[in-house]
N, C-alpha and C positions, 0 to 999 in steps of 0.2 A: 713629770710627764715624759721626760727623755728616758728615764729609767724604765718606765712602764712600756714605752715603745720598743726598747731593746729586749725586754722580757717577752713581749708579744712576737717579735721577730725570731727570737730564739725558740719559742714554742712552736711556731710554724715550721721553722727549719727542722726541728726534731720530728715533727709529724711527717714532713716530707721524707726525711731519712728513713723513718719507720716504714712508710708506704713503699719506698723503693726496696727496702729490705724484705718486706712481705712478698713483693712481686718476684724478686730474685729467688726467694725461698720456694714460691709456687712453681716457678720455672724449673728450678732444680729438682723438685719433687716430680713434676711431669716428665722431665727428661729421664729421671731414674725409673719411673714406672714404665715409660716407653722402652727403655733398655731392658728392663726385666721381662716385659711382654715379648720383645723381639727374641730374647734368650729362650723363653718358654716355647715360642713358635719354632725356633731352630731346633730345640730339643725334641719337640713332637715330630718335626719333619725327619730328623735323624732317626728317631724311633721307628717311624713308618718305613723309612728306607731300609733299616736293619730288618724289620719284619718281612718286607717284600723280598729282601735278599735271602733270608732264611727260608721263606716259603718256596722261592724259586729253586733253591738248593735242594730242599726236600723233594720237590716234584721231579727234579732231574735225577735224584738218587732213586726215587721210586721207579721212574722210567727205566733207568739202567738196570735195576733189579729185575724188572719184568722181562726186559730184553735178554738179560743174562740167563734168567731161568729158562726162557723159551729156547735160547740157543743151545742149552745143555740138555734139556729134558723133553721138550715138546716135539712129538713126532707126527702131529696131525697136519703139518703143513710142510711144503717143500722149501728148502733153504736156497736162496739165490745169492750169488756173489755180486758185488757192486759192478764188476766188469760186465756181467750178463745184462744188468739193467741199463748200463751205459750203451751197450750194443743195441738193445731193444728200443731205446728211446733216442737213439742218435745223440748220445751224450746230453740228455735232457733238453733237447732242442725246443725252442719256443714255438716252432712251427707245429709241434706235436702236442703242445699243451692246450687243454680245453677247459681247465678249471682248477680250482685250488681250495683247500680246506684242511681240516684236521682229521686225525684217525684215532680209533680207540684200541683198547687192549686186544691182542691177537687171540687171547683165550675166548673172548666173546665172539669175535668175527669168524673165527675158524669153526665155530659150532653152528653157524647159520647156513642152512641148506634149504633153498626154496626156489622154484622156477622164476619168481619175480624179485629175487634178491641177487645182486651181483656176487658171483662166486669168488671167494678168496683162494687164490692158487698157492700162494706162498709168501715168504718174506725174506728180507735181508736184515737180520737183527743188528748187525754191526752198525748199520747206517739208519736204522729205524724206518725202513721202506717196506711197504706192503705191495704185493703183486696181485692184481685182479684179472679176471678173464677178459679176453679181447671183446670190445664192444664197437663194432665197425661203423655204426651210424651216429656216433657221438651222443650228445645229450638232447633231451627234449627242448631245452633252451635253444640249442642250435636250430632246431626245426622252427620254433616259434619266432626266432629272430631272422629267419630267412637265410641262415648260413648253409642250410642243407635243403633238399627238396621238401616242399610243403606237404604236410600230412593231410590225407582225405579225412572227412568227418567219420568214416567207418573206422579208420585207424585210431582216431582220437577217442572215440567211445570205447574201443577195445583197450587202448592204453589206460584209460581212466579205470576200467574194471581191473586191469592187471595191477595198477598201483594200489587200489583199494585192497586187493587180495594179498599183496605183499605186506601192506601195512597191518592188516588184520592178523597176519601170521606173527608179526613182531609183537602186537598187543596181546596175543594169546600164548606167548612163550611161557613155559613152566620151569620152575615154580614162580618166576617173577616176570611180569609184563615188561617189555622193552619199549621205551619211548624214543622215537628217532630224534626229535628236537630240531631238525634242520631240513625238513621237506621243502623242496623247491625244484623248478624245472631243470636247473643245472645238475641236480643230484638224481635225476632219472635218466638212465642210459639206455640206448637202443641197440639191439644186436642187428645182424645182417637181415633178419626178417622183420625188423621193427617191433620185436617183442621188447617190452619195457621192463627194466629191472631197477630197483631202488639201490642206490649206492651211498657211500660216505656215511656209514653208521657211526662215524667217529665221535659225534656228540651224544650218542645214545646213552640212556641211563636206565638201569634196572630199578623198577619201583619195588620197595619192600613188600613182601607178601602180606604183612599185617594191615596194609592199607590198600591192597591191590584190588580187592573184589568190588567194593562199592564206591568208596571215596576215591580211590586210585589217585592220590596226590601225595607229593613229597616235596618238602621245602628244600630248595637249593640255595646255597650261599650267593651264587651269581647266575644270572640268566645267560643262556647261550642260544645261538641261532642266527638267522639272517633277518635284517630289518624288513618290514612289510609282511613277513611270513610268521613272525613270532606271536604266539598267543598273548593278547593284551593282559589277561589275568596273570599269566605266568610272568610276564615282564614286570608287572606292578607288585606282585606279592611273592614271587619266587616259588609259588606252589605249582609243582609239575604233576601232570597226569596224562593219561592216554588221550583225553579230550584236547590237550594242547596240540597234538598232531592233527586233530580234526580241523582246527582253524587253518593250519598251513595247507591242509588238503583242499579246503574250500577255496582259498586264494589261488592255488595252483590249478584247480579245475576251471575257474573263471578264465585264467590265462589260456588254458588249453583250447577253449572255444573262441576266445577273442583275440589272442596273440597280442595283448596289450600289456603295458607295464603294470606291476602290482599296486603301485601307489594310487590310492583312492579308487581302485577298481570296483570294489563293492558298491560304492556310492554311484558311480557312473552307470553300472548295470541296473541298479535299483531304479534310478531315474529314467533310464531307457524303457524299462518294463512299464513304469507308471505312464509314460508318454505314449506307449504303444509303438516305440521305435526300436524294439529290441533287435530286430533283424539287422539293423545298421551296426550294432555292436559286434556281430559275428565276424570272424576273420574273412575278409573279402577275397582272399586268394582261393577260398573254397567256393565253387560256384553252385553247389547243389545241396546246401544245408537243409535238413528236415527241421524247419524252424520250430515247430511245436515240440518236437523231442528235445531240441537244443534248449528251448525255454524251460522245459521241465528239469533238464539237467542244471541249468543256471539257477533255478529256484532252490534246488537241493544244495548246490554249492554255496548259495547265500546263507542258508540255514547252518551249514557247516562253519561259516565264517562269522557267526554271531559273536558279539563282544563278550557276552556272559557264557561261561562254560556250560552252565546248566541248560542253556537254550539250544545247545548243539545236539544233533541227532546221534544215536548210537550207530557205530560203524557196521557192526555185524547184523543188527536187527533192522535198521532203517536204510542206511546208505547202500550196502551191498546188494540187497534185492533190486533196487533201482538201477544200479550199475550193471547187474547181470541182465536185466531186461534190455538195457541199451546195448550191451555187448551182443546179445542174441539178435537184435535188430541190425547191428552193424555186420555181423557174420552172414546174415541173410542177404545183405546187399554188397558183400565184399567182392563178389565177382565183377561188379560194375565199378569198383573203386580204382583210383589211380593215385600216384604220387605226383604232385604238381611241381615241376622244376621252378625254383625261385632262388637259386643261390649256387655257390660252388659245391664241389663234391665233398662228401663227409670226410672228417678227419680220420686218420688211420690208427692213431694211438692216443693214449691219454696218460697224463700223470698229474696227480693232484697233491701237491705239496708233500712229496715223499710217498704218494700212493700211485702206483703205476698200473695201467691197463695195457697188457701186451698180448700177442698171439699166444696160442696154447704152448705149454712147455716144450713140446717136441720141436717147435720152431727156434728155440734158443740153443746155443752151443751146449 
């Protein structure tokens, strides 16, 4: 019996030792797998970093090539020195800054000539700066945020028609339509007569002619634009088309008559129309709104801001006729319109992340 007890104890000790060995083996295996996974993650991160660095390097090289080519051969724009730009902008003073954004190739921008498109005067290729015409009344955003005198309803309807006209010009460029991709009040500038002009075509993309006529969509690797103004379908699918600009146009038109932030604006306007309180949504700094005409304008803007691209109206065939009608109404009543003072005087100059708006070239050294 004593021998049997010792054998049983030995067996139990052996089993315990084997169990401990199995646990240690499992722990060792798990640690090894964790180390291998961490190594794989580190390798993937390193690969992503290398890819990003290579991409950034290629983009920088392409930009340098474009600027170098323009500096040597392009005679369609005036070349400015960095000293001239520093003089015109008071050494890029913050007091003269009214916005910021990107810019596109000068080859495209220098070809754009339209009364409702900001004119590119020249560039400083060495520093990647573009020089636009002088727009003395700042941006539409300035007016809507009360930084400058408030616009009358007549001016607002006229501005809406001018924006539509300029956008239609971009969409009808030949041989390829040009999609702006970043329409918003900050990118609508006003001259001394409050004539509006579309600016910052830096994110614009040419749509290939093979898909331009009917489908007019083009898959982009990454979306661009400003939150609240970006076409939801474009944001989700990367499919770009001229109807992408129509969505932005709808949001901007609603802001034009309400002077309210873009976030949730379509919902608030729709609910106000349903409740019969639409007049309360209108910018209250304007005392004499033609409410029925403003309501018609708002309903058109809501159609432009439909979530599905196929539900948005055609700019040339549907939107522009209504805008022209409202412009005619505004011009008939323009003699009675005024600008309502509600803020400081307009800014005198503009620079937008290397894009400058300065007086005409004769004013520079």
